[in-house]
PAKE-598121 format. One line per field, with one value per residue (C-alpha): chain; x, y, z. Coordinates in Angstrom, 2 decimals, decimal comma. Layout:
% residues N
unit = A_...
u = X_...
v = Y_...
w = Z_...
//
This chain:
% residues 128
unit = A_A_A_A_A_A_A_A_A_A_A_A_A_A_A_A_A_A_A_A_A_A_A_A_A_A_A_A_A_A_A_A_A_A_A_A_A_A_A_A_A_A_A_A_A_A_A_A_A_A_A_A_A_A_A_A_A_A_A_A_A_A_A_A_A_A_A_A_A_A_A_A_A_A_A_A_A_A_A_A_A_A_A_A_A_A_A_A_A_A_A_A_A_A_A_A_A_A_A_A_A_A_A_A_A_A_A_A_A_A_A_A_A_A_A_A_A_A_A_A_A_A_A_A_A_A_A_A
u = 181,03_179,97_181,87_183,60_184,57_188,25_187,48_185,94_188,85_191,45_189,52_189,15_192,84_193,82_191,53_192,98_196,55_195,75_194,30_197,22_199,68_197,84_198,04_201,68_202,57_201,01_202,82_206,17_205,80_206,86_209,43_211,41_213,45_211,87_214,52_213,60_209,90_210,44_212,64_209,91_206,88_206,10_206,34_204,19_201,41_201,68_201,08_198,04_196,63_197,14_195,47_192,57_192,12_192,29_189,65_187,43_187,65_187,34_184,32_181,13_178,18_174,67_173,52_177,08_178,03_175,48_176,91_180,50_179,70_178,01_180,82_183,55_182,07_181,79_185,43_186,61_184,64_185,52_189,20_189,44_187,68_189,61_192,93_191,95_190,37_193,02_195,63_193,79_192,65_195,71_198,36_201,28_200,52_202,87_200,14_199,06_201,44_200,42_196,69_196,99_199,20_196,81_193,86_195,80_196,81_193,21_192,16_194,72_193,32_189,60_189,27_190,20_188,22_185,09_185,32_185,68_182,77_180,65_181,44_180,70_177,38_176,44_177,24_175,24_172,25_172,37_172,61_175,26
v = 37,02_39,30_42,50_42,48_45,58_46,18_46,71_43,26_41,68_43,23_42,08_38,56_38,32_39,62_37,04_34,23_35,32_35,44_31,94_30,54_32,31_30,99_27,40_27,85_29,18_26,10_23,70_25,44_25,59_21,97_22,04_25,17_25,55_27,51_30,25_31,00_31,22_33,51_35,81_36,30_35,97_39,69_40,08_37,04_37,94_41,62_40,68_38,61_41,56_43,94_41,44_41,09_44,85_45,06_42,34_44,15_47,50_46,11_43,98_45,28_46,36_44,99_41,41_40,09_41,69_39,57_36,41_37,46_38,32_34,98_33,00_35,14_34,76_31,01_30,78_32,84_30,78_27,41_28,37_29,42_26,34_24,20_25,49_24,47_21,10_19,94_19,99_17,38_15,13_15,04_15,17_12,94_12,68_15,45_17,27_19,39_22,25_22,43_22,53_24,98_27,31_27,24_28,02_30,82_32,33_32,16_34,01_36,73_37,07_36,87_38,90_42,29_41,59_40,58_43,54_46,03_44,54_44,52_48,18_49,11_47,28_48,97_52,41_51,70_50,58_53,68_55,97_58,21
w = 154,20_157,07_157,68_161,04_162,92_163,60_167,31_167,64_165,75_168,08_171,15_169,75_168,89_172,35_173,94_171,82_172,56_176,28_176,37_174,38_176,71_179,79_178,54_177,49_180,93_182,49_180,22_180,59_184,37_184,58_181,77_182,66_185,84_188,68_188,44_184,83_185,66_188,62_186,53_183,91_186,19_186,30_182,53_181,79_184,20_183,31_179,68_180,70_182,68_179,73_177,39_179,84_180,03_176,23_175,89_178,40_176,63_173,12_173,94_172,37_174,48_174,37_174,25_173,82_177,14_178,98_177,42_178,10_181,72_182,31_180,67_182,25_185,71_185,23_184,13_187,12_189,63_188,12_187,79_191,42_192,75_190,26_191,58_195,09_194,29_191,84_194,56_196,58_193,76_191,49_194,19_193,34_189,62_188,49_186,60_189,59_188,83_185,19_185,90_188,80_186,75_183,79_186,08_187,75_184,41_183,19_186,34_185,64_182,10_182,87_186,07_184,54_181,38_183,31_185,70_182,84_180,87_184,05_184,73_181,12_181,37_184,64_183,23_180,07_182,14_184,32_181,25_182,73
//
């Protein structure tokens, strides 16, 4: 059994919690009343931002950073375009709000994480 660093474990658990929270927010967006969601909107998305920052800082440098940046950038781009295109294609099916909310929550999680990993990579390349 390989030995895992505690730093990598915390980052992985923060990432997993963020993705689960993003999907849960999307599913509950159609179940809960709008008033309940708007009351807790700041706390939910604030938690996603904190988890994204934690993932970005806890992510290891090196070859894994390249993979994370490529995957993170793909998720950000696909989520943004998915939010826009889902509205036109799934309109009237009732699933539009769920999918758009999940994509939006994934954006809130991945954007800070990807920016922090990108900045860490740039600083490591420049040897400052």
